[in-house]
N, C-alpha and C positions, 0 to 999 in steps of 0.2 A: 502452430502456436495455439495454446489453449487460453481462452479468456480475452480474445482480441476485441470484443465489443465493449469491454469495461474501460474505465478511465486509464488504467495502467496498460492493459493489453493493446488498446488502440494507439497509445503513445509509443509503445515499443514497435508496433507495426509501422507507424509513420517513420520512426527513426531508422528502422531496418531498410525501408524503401529508399529513404534519403541517403543511406550509406551504400546503395547500389545492390542490395539484395532484392531480386525480382521474383523468384519462385517461392512465394510465401503460401503455405497451406493453412488456411483459416477456416474455422467452423464455428457458427453461432451455437448457443446453448440449445436452441430448438432442433438443431441437427445432430448435436453430439452432447450427450449427458455424461459428464465425466464421473458422476456418482454411480454410473452403470458400468460394471466390470466388462460385460459383454460388448457394449457399444465402444468403450475405450480401446479394448483389444482389437476389435474389428477395424477401427479407424487407423491405429498404428500399423497393423499388419498389412493393410491395403495401401496406405500412403508411404510408409517407410521413409520418414523424413531424415535428413542428415543431422539436423539439430532440432531440439524441442525446447520451447520456452513455456513454462507452466506459470501463467499469471492468473489463472482462474481461481476464484475463492468466494466464499460467502463472507462479506465484511460488514461492519457497522460500528457505531459509536458505543459509548458506555451503556446507554439505555437498551440498545438492541442486544448487546452482548450479555447484559444482566437478565434480560427477559427471555432470551431464546438460547441458553447455553447448550442444550442438547442438540439443537440444529447446528450450532456453530462447530461443535466438535465432530458430530457425525458427518456432515457434508464436507468439511475440510479434510478430515481424515480419509474419506473415500476418494476425494479428488487426488490427494497426494499419492496414496497407495496405488490406485488404479492407473494413473498416468505414468508414474515412475516404473512400475512393474511392466506395464504394457510397452513402454518405450524400450526397455531392456530386451523383452521377448522379441521385439520387432527388429532388433539389431541397431538401435539408435546409439551412436557413440558419444554424443554430446547433449547434455540437458542442463538448463538453468532453471532452478526452482526459486520462486519468489515467496518470501515470508513477510515478516514484520519485526521491528525492534521490540514489540510487546512480548517477544519470546524470552526476554531477559528478566531476571528477578526484580521484584518491586523495589528493593533497596540496593540495587546494584551500584557499584562505584561509578562516579560521574567524572568525565564522560565514560560511557559504557563500552569496554573492550569486548571483542568477540569471545575472549576467554572467560567472561562472566557467565556464560551459558551454563545452566543447571547447578549453580553454586548456592542458591537459596530459593525460598518460595516465590511464586509468581504473584502478580497483582490479581486479586480475586475477581475484579470486574471484567477481566478479559482472559481469565485462565483457560476456559474451554478452547477458545481460538488459538491461544498460545501453545497449548499442548499439541494440537493438531499440526501446527506449523513446525514445532520442534520435531515431531515424528517425521514430517516430510524432509526436513534438512538432514536428519539422521539416516533416513533411507538413502538419500543421495550419497552421503559420506560412506555408508557401508557398502553400497553397490560399487562405488569407486574403489574402495579398499579391496573388496573381494573379487570383483570381476574386471577391474582395470579400465572401466569406462569413465569418461570425464563428465561426471554428474556433480554439479556444484550449486551452491545456494547464495542468494543475496538477500539481506534483510533491510528493507527500506524503512526509513523513519516515517512520520506522518506526511502523507502525500496529498496534493491538491492540484487543481488545474482543469483544463478543458475536459468535459465529459464526466465531471464529478457527480455524485449523487446528492441532491438537495432535498431529500425526503424530510418531512417535518419532524419525524421522530427517530428515524434510523440512520441519519447522516452523521458524518464525523464533524468535529468542532468547527473547522474553518468554513466548509460549505454551509453548515447550519447557521453560522454567524452572517455569512453573505446573504442568505435568504431572509433571515430575520431582520437585518438592518434595511435591506431593500424594501421589504414589505412594510416595515415601520415608516420608512420615508414616503412610500406611495400612499399610505393610509393617513399620514399625519400624526402617528402615535407619538405621545409625549415621552414615552420611556420604552426601553427594551430590557428584558430580564436576562441576566447572564448566570448560568448555573455555577454554583460553588463560590469559593472565595476569590477566584481570579488569580490566585497566587501560584498555581502549578506552572512549572517551566516546561515548554515544549519546543521541539525542533521540527521544522517543516521543510519539505523538499518539493519543488515544482515537478510535476510528473514528466515534463520534457527533459528535465535534468536527470531524473530517474532513468528514462529511456536511453539517454546517451551513455549513462554509466553501464547499463546492461549490454549495449552494443560493444562498449569498450571491453567489458569482461569476456564477452564471447570471442573477442579478437585475440585474447591471451592464450598462449599454448598451454600454460600450466597454471590456471587460476587457483586461488585458495579454495578450500572446501566451503568456507563461510566468510562473507565479507559484509560489513555494515555499509549501507548506502544512505548518506545524509549530507546536510549542508554544513554541519559543524557549528551552527549558530543556534542560539535558543532565545526564547521570548516568553514572557508570562502570558497567560490567557487574557488577563486584563489589558495588557499592551496590545495583544493581537486584536481584541475587540475594538480598541480605539483606532487602530490602523484600518480595520474594515469599515468602521463608522465614517471615518474621514474619506476613505476611498469611495464609498457609496454616496456620501454627501448627507448623511443623517446628522441632524443637529440636536436631537433630544438627549434625555438622560439615560445613562447606563446604570441599572440597578442590579446588585448581586443578590442571588438567592442562596444564602449560605447553608440552607437545609439540604441542598442537593450535593451529591458526592463530587469530590475533586478528581478522584482517580490517583494515579501515581504522582507523587510530589514533584519529581523531576525526571526527565528522560531525554538525555542528550547522548547520542552515540559517538564513540571514538572513531573518527574517519581517517586515522593515521594510515592504516593499511590501504584503504582505497586510494588515498592521495599518493602513496608510495608506488602505486601501480600506474600512475600517470593520468589521473582524472581529477577534475575540479568542477563544481557547479557554476552555472551561469547566472541564475536569478537570485537577487536579494529578496527578502520577504516582502518588502514594499512593492518592488517591481512585479513580483509574482502575484500578489493580491490584486494589483491593478490589472494585470493581463487576465487573471481569472475572472474578475468582475465583468470585463468586457466580453469574455466567453459566455458567462452566465446570461448577460443581456441578449447576446446573439442566439443562444440556445432557447431562451425564453420566447423570443420573437418568432423563431422558426417552429416552435412547438416540439422540438426534439429534446427538450430538457428532461432529466431524470428527477422526478419529484415524488 
């Protein structure tokens, strides 16, 4: 597995172990740099895994994607090409590549079906990351078509949960809100600023639900080339902020800074295909935020939090 130290990879590793998979081959970034073709090929040729899960990626929110687009496209393209190509050269017959629902057009039909891919222009604020992930899933599709290997992809919606990144500037919206409201509560701040209008609709999936969906896909003999992974439920950023504030116990005012970008107006993925394959999520957004805040407090206390 690539990316097992991240929020997504670690959740998938836990789920695989809980499902009875014992011989997991894991490498931290300091031991395996997937942007290095030589290192990646040496790893796959020496280990020769039966199944590969590519969860490694450079990720971030609107600010990070807008500030570092060259890094987002370069690093994620390298990870995808190196890992998929090296896996095939080493004889790996099964590979699951993880992307994101940001691969879909900015104004895609809602809920977004898998068929919406490449039908119109992308959201500019995460275009670099999206292009890299589209290249990865197409690599899997074409390797499967040409060589007969079972390389397939899953596109998760906005993820959150244990091990998330709570960086002040580079985190995604939900962990950013958890940190902001927690610190506001601790400092006694009278208000918290929320970027944008608060009106965009977003879908969130707890990372443990994501992991169980991945294990389920790996159990299928003939999975689809591409499948959306989501909860099928959406919420406005304004409503999300209120849930986080209530969960944290923050009593102050929430102020919206409408000079900041909103990003895509609405992004709900169509999970019809996923559910037809026999999988459904466990966590509601309120239950998931509550569990994640408890993880945040534990990680903060232990000093192992990513900030």
